[in-house]
N, C-alpha and C positions, 0 to 999 in steps of 0.2 A: 426420618427422611422424611421430608416434606417435599413438595413441589408446590410452583406457583404455575398458574393456567391465565390465556385469556386468549382472545381473538387475536389473530395475527394480521398484518395488513399485507398488500403485493407487494413484490419487489420495487414499482415503479407504475408511474403510469400517465397521463398527458402527452404520451411522444410524440416525434415526429413520425411521419408515416410514410417513408419511399417504400415502396417496392410491397405492399402491403395487401396486395390481395393476395388471399387466400390459396388460387388455385397456383399463382406464380409458387409462392412458399412452398406447396406439397411436392411443386415438380423439383423445388431444389434441393430439397430433403429426401425426397427419391432419389436423385441425382448421386447426392451424395453419398446415400446407405446402400446403393444399389450397384451402382455402374464403375465399372474403370476408369480413370483418371483418362482424360484427352490428351496427344502426344505435346499438345504445347505445357499442358500443367504437367506433364515428367519433364521437361526439360526447366521451365522456366519459374516453376511453384515459388466515597466518603468528605466532606463537606469540612474546610479549614477552621483554627482556632482562632484566628483574626480576619473577623471577613466584618468590612464595612462598604456601604453603597458606595464605589467608587473612590474608598477610600481607607486608606491602610494607613495606623498608628502604631508606630513604631515603640511608642512609649505603652501602649495598654499592657497591663500587668497581668501574666499568663499564668503564674502562679501553678507553674508545671502542667498546662493544658495543653503545650503540643504534646509532651511526651502522652499524653491520653490518647491526642489524637494522629497519630504519625505513622508515617506512611510504612507500614511492613513489606518488607522486599523477601520473596518467595527464596524457599533453596533453590537450587539450578537445576535443572530438568536434568535424567540421567542420562550419561553418554554412554551407550552402549557399543561393545565389539563388533566392529564392520561386518556385515553380513554381507553374505555372495550376492551378487550380482545377478538380475535376470535382464535379458534381451529382450528390448522394446520391440511392441507390436509393431507390427509390418503394415498393420490393416490401416491403422491413424494414417500413416504417413502415403498410404496409398490412394487412401481415400480423401486427402487432403489435395494430392496432385503435388507432392513431397518426399523427400527422402530424409531419413532418421539415422543417426548415428548411435553406437553403443559404446559405454565406457562407463567406469564405476563412477560414486555420484557422491558429493558431500553435500549435498541439498539437507536432507535431515540433520545433518550428524551437527552443522556449525550453530543451528539452533539448540543441539544437547550438549549443555555445556556443563560437567562437572568439578568440582572444585580442584579434585588434582589431576583434570585430564585438559586442561583448555587446547585447543589448539589455535595455532598464532598462523594465520591463514596470510600470505602473500596478498600483498595490496595489489591490484591492477583496476581498481576503478571501477568494483564490477557492482557493487550498490553505492544508491544514494541513500536520500537519506538524514538521519542522524549518527550515520557511518559511512562513510567511504571507504573507512580500511578493511573494511569485512572481508569475507570471505571470494577465492577467486576463480578455480578451475573447476567448474559445473559441466555436469554431462548426462547424458540421459540413460538413466537405469534405476529401480527402484532398489530400495535397502530392505536389507531384514526381512525375504521372503518366505525365509525358513519360519519365521514365528506365528502362533496362533491362541485362541484367547488361554489356552490351556500353558502354555510359554511362560515360565518367570518373570523375563527380559519382558516380553512384551507387556506382560503386568507392571512394571518399574516403569514404564514410560509414564510421563508425567502429563502427556497433550496428546490426547487424539482425535482424530477426526473421523468423520464417516459419512460414505455417502450409500444411500440405499432405496429401492423404492416400496413402496405401499402395499408389498405383498410379503416384501421383509427380502427382498433379492437381495443381496449386498451388491453394489459398483463402485466404491473406493474404499480403500483405507489407508491412512498414513504411514500405518507400519502395518507387517505381514501380507498373507497371502488373503484377498478379499474374499474368494473361494474355499477358504479356511478358516473364515468366520464367519459361516452361512448361521450358523448354528446362535450364533452372538447378535448378529443382523437379525434373525427372528427374533428374540429379546425387546431390541430396542422397537421394532415393530409393534410389538405386543403392547409394549408401556404405550406407547403414540396411541394406539387402538383405545386401547383398555378409558383412555382420557376421553376419547373423541365419543366413545360409547355413552357415555356422561353428558353428551351437550358441552362439551371443553374443549380445549386446545390446551394442551403441556406445553409449557415455554424454559423452564426448570424446574432440576432435581439435587436436591442437596443430601450427599449422605457424607458425613464427617469433612474431610478437608477436600470432598472431592465435589466438584458440579458438573451436572450433565444438563445441556444447552440442546434446547431440542428447536429448528429450522424446519417447518411445513410448507413446502412448494407444489400445492396442489398432489401430484404421484411421487414424487420428489422427495424426499425423507434425511435432513441435515442435522449430525449430530456432534455434539465437540464435549467430550468426556477430560474437565481439567484439575487439577491440584495446582497451579501455580501462581492462584489468588487474584489472575484477572478479571476485572468486574463485569458482571453479568451482558452488561451491554460492549464490552470489546470484544467477548466471545462471539454474541450473534453478530454485529459488524461483521468479524472474519467471517461465519459461516454464509453471510450475504455475498461476502465476494466469491466465496469458493462457488457460490452457485453460480452468479455472475458470472466466473469466469467458465462454468458449463457451457450455459447460454452462449459465450461469444463463440464457442465450436460447435453449438449443435443447433441454437435457436428454442424459444419455449415450442415450438411447431413439434418436439418430442413427446409434450403432453395427447397431444391426437392418437403418439402409436400406444401409449399406453389405454387411450380409449378404446381401442380396436383388440388392443391385446394385455389382459392387467399382469400378466408374465412376461410382457416385452423385456428380454434380455438387451440393454444398454452397452455392455461391457464393448461388444464387438466395433461401437460406433467411437469409440472411447480410445480405443487401442492405442499406446504408443504416448498417452497423455498423463502420465501419473509423473511426469517429470515438470510438468508445465504445472498442477495443481499444488506438486511439493515444492518448488519453486514459490509459488504465490503463498505457504504457510510458514516458509523461511522470510519472507517480507516481514511476515506480521512479527517478528520480533526485530526487525529493525529499521524499520520503511514506515516514518510520521504518516506518511500518504496513505495507509491503510488506517488511521482512524480519524488521521486531519482535512479528509475529505477535501486535499486540494495537493497541486503537483507544484513540483521547485524546479528552476531553469539550471542552467550552468551560465555560472558567473563569464559575462562576455561584455566587452564596451558597448557602447550605447547603438555607435555606426556600424558596425559590429553584425550586431542583431538584426537592426535593420537593413543592411542590404540584404541578408538571407530573407527576413519576410517579404521581401518585397521581389524577389523571385519567386517563394513559395505564391504569392497573390496573384501573380500570373499565370501562374497553375491553374489557383481556384477558379479565374477568371474565363478557364478553356472546359470546365464543364466537371473537375475534381470537385467533391464534397469535403473534403477534408486532408491537407496538407501539412504534413509531421515531422519536422527536421529533428532528430533526439541524440544524445548523447548519454549510453545506457538509460536511467531512469529518467535521465533529467534532460528537460526540453530546453530546445535553441530557441526553435519558432517553429508557430503552429499560425495558420490561416481556415478560415471554413467557406465556406459559400455563403451568399445571402441569405441572411434568419437561420443557419444554420450552429450548432452550439456542441459543442463536446464537454460531457461531464466527467470531472478528474478521474472519478474510478473506472469508467470507462477507458483513460489514457494509460492508468494503473494497469489495467487488467490486459490492456492491447501490449504495452509494453509487456509485461510479463510473456507474453503468450512469445510473443518475438522472439526475446531474447534467451527463453530455456528452450527452444525448438534450433537443432544446429541446423535442420535443412536450412533456413532463412538466409545462415551465413557462407553456405558455398556456392546459391548462384540468387539472382533474381529471381522471386516469389509473387506467384499471383495465386489467392487464396483467398476462397469464403470464408467471412466471419463477419460475427452479430455483436454488435453494442446494445448490450442490455440495458442500459439507460437510452438509450436515443432510441432505440425500438430493438425489445426482443425478439419481434415476431418476423424478424426480415433480415435477411442477409445483405451484407454487404460486400464488397470485394478488395480486397487490399493487393496495391501492390507493396513488396520489400524488397531496399535493396541496402546493403553495407558499404558504405562509401571506407571504412576499412574497422578495427576490431571492432570498436566500440561508439561510433558514427555511424546513422541508417536511418536513411526517407522513407515514408509510410505516406504511399497517395491513396485514398480509400474514395470508392466508386460506387453509383448503383448499377454499374452495366455489368455482364459478364464477360463482355468480349473487349474491354477497352485494354487489354495488355496492352500491344503494341503502339498506342497512343501515350499511355502512362509509362512506358519504355522512352518514348519523344522527350514527353515532360522530365525525367528524370535526367536524360543527358545535357539538355535546356539550365536545367538546375545545376546540377553536377558542375559545367563549365562555367558557370556565374560564380558556384563558392571557390573557386580553384580559382579562380583572375582576380575576386576582391580579397584572396586567401584569407575566406573564414574557418576554411577546414584547417588551418594549420593554427589560426587563432583559438579554435578549439583543443587543439591538442594542447596547445602552451598552458590554457585555462586548466583542463585536467591534471597537469603539472604542477600547477601552483597552487592547486585547492579552491575553498569556498574561504568565508569568513574564519575566522583565529579570536579569539576570545584576548589573548597577548594582543591582539592590534587594535584594540576598544581604546580611541582616543582619547585622552583624561584633560582637556583644557575645559574651560568654562561653558557651562550648558545654556543655549542659548534662552531668550525670556521664554516666561512660561506660554505657552498659546504658538507659540511663532512660526510653529509649521502647522499647516493645515493639514498635511496627510495623516498628521495623531488626531484627527478629529480637534484639537488645539484643547488637550488632554494631557495631564500629566498625573501620573500615580504621586499624590505629596505625603509629606509628612508631618507629622505636627508636634515634634519634637520642639522645645523651644531652647536647646541646646543645637549649638553647629556641630556635623557630624566630624568627629576626628577625621583625619585624614586616613584613605585605604591602609592596609598593610601589603607588605611586599609579600608576596608570598606565591604557592606553584597556582597556574591560570590567570585570570584577569584580574582588574579593581575589585577591590571589596572580593577577592575571594571568588568570583565570577569562573566556574568552571563549562557551564555549556548555555544553549539558548536556541528555542524556534519564535519566531516570529511568522505569524498566519495574515496577511491581507484579506482580511473576508468580501470584499468587492472584485479582487481580483483572482480569486479562489487560487493564492501563489502561499506558497511558507517557504521562508529559510532558514536552515543552521548551521549552528558552527562546525568548524570541524571538530574532532575530540583533538585530547590535547592534556597532560597529564593534569591530574591523576587519574583520567579515565582512560588508562591506557589498554588496558585488557579487556577481552570479548566480555569475559563474565562481572565489569565496572560497568561497561555499555550496556549490558543485556539489564541489566539491575535497573541502570536511567530509563533505560526506554520504559520499564514494567510500570515504574513511577509515572511518570506521563500518563501513561493512558490513565492508570488511575485516580490521578489529577484530576485529567481532562473529562473521565465521566461524570465526576465530582464538578467540577465547574458547570456540568451542561445537565445535571441533574434534575431533570424538572419538580421532582418529589421535595427535595428540600433545598432549590437553588430557581433559576439559575442563580449563579454569584458574580460577582463583578470583580472582586478578588479574594486570592486566598495568601497565608501564607503557611507555612508547615515546616518544621524540623525534626529531623529523627537522627540517628547515627550516621547515617550516611552523607548526609547533603541537607541544603535550606533549599525549599522547592518555595518560587517567589509565582504569581500566575496573576495576570491581568488580562481582563476584556472589554471591550470597549464595542461601539458599534461597528469601527473601521479595520479593529484589528484583534490580534490574541497574542499574548505573549509569554511565554514560558520559560524560567529559567533556574539551573541549578546551579546554587553557591555551598562553597566550604559550609562543615556545618556548624561553624563558630562562626559566622557570618553574623557581622551589626547589622540589624533591619535597618536602619536609616540609612545606612550606606549601600545595601542592597537594594533599597528603593530607588535613590541616586544612582548605583548604577545601572539601574534597569531603564530610567530616563535615559541613560546616556547612550542604549543601544536601541532605542528606537529612533534617537535623533540620528546615528549613527547609520542605521537601515534606509531611514528617510534620503541623507546623504547619497547614498550610492545604491537608491531603487532601481534607477534607469541602466543600471549594470547586471544586479540581479533577480531581479523581476520583467516580465513581457507584455510593455508598455502598450495600453491602448488595445488588450487584448479585452473582448466581449464579457459580462460576466455572463460564468455559466448557469445553465438551467437546473434545476435542481427538482 
């Protein structure tokens, strides 16, 4: 057993500071924890083997190095039998000025897939990212509450998440009843304290195939125990997002409660939010935004998106801090007040909070929230209204009594969206889907450097021979199966729809994990960062390319020719350039980091 340790940095710094008066924050926090909701709230609530500086040479002699440096794909996580569901706590719903519904959940199960028990879940567009074909009916209850650390089924889980206090009191556990895991939580707290007593901070403990990743945030400890072979950087980033989700609900003012009482019990404040954390953990296996730190847009005609943006801008000018129109996890349009910027991680956490809370769907809601990247110490107030099952509007303000003003804004927005047919175009886009590798144009490429969007760069081949024509087979040209393109300036990404042979959830999840590993390798400051990588294993070829303007990740047939793969990547980048007005939100200000 070994551990790596070093001092950790805070989650965020340098935030804008609305409502940051500590007295005001304390008053709001006391209101959240002690008071009943008002009537208004009740009613409205490893690096690659072919690396070169900006140049990938397909004729380089590999001599079998590809196999030595291949991406290993983990065994699938255990998919246990469905356990009894527990009702959601009403404490959270009441404290947030909303109500919650209770029914069985499939969130954890959709990310726990066994070779012999793959559930093909009905596609209702519930997930964006590298798979819009993922699971569908999610509702609010926790799974496997009968398990504890003595249960064989609990020990077979391949990925656990825990939140606990610095006194060892359990706050949240992905599996089982956290109260039954008090002894296990005390053990985790003892490990952290042992290292801290030596003047250091534990980050990682390895024991066989298992990794224990620790994240200390003041009085809050977060731990992930995993044998999924995900890189340390990915698991640490997931813990950061879980912490951010908790801050979105409570703000960092919770630290003051622990300063006053080290044995403070947070669970009543988080009552009923298990589904929010479970939904976020589910996204770790399907949504590239969780490691790309970027958001994706719903494909729409430029004029349609402009019409939506214009009415949102009018609302922002009337005192709204942020106005966001979304379809599931995909952005239709967003605007912010002058000099206000919204981090993609905050958008991810906010959309997850809204989509996983059933009460937001049943009526227009007005709820206090915190954006951890924007200002972790202050509450904002979110007005949420669903136009249909997938499309919803979020209006964020600093004023706690702005409900009726925001309701009037929503009425104006809805009238314009209906008159300009934006909502009908959104439904059409949902049906049509996004970019497909089979639709990749195969005409001649423009001259190298003709596209300013690509930074006047192309991925080049030094092969003296002209590449043969792409073979005809499953997927797109040259055996292209899937790709992700991230615009660095816009902090937006686009990914292709899944298509044969990536039909099953198992295959899609395997590719997602491979993307995670190669992303971590590309950005590893210890051995990189790298500009290009070419990796081949028994599952696929992965080709990665990073420039100052964009990042590109593509998966090909494992027998794909390197020169043809490079040529195809250039075609995809040009294709993205040709349709960028439809797939990206143009004119969006760069988000602050």
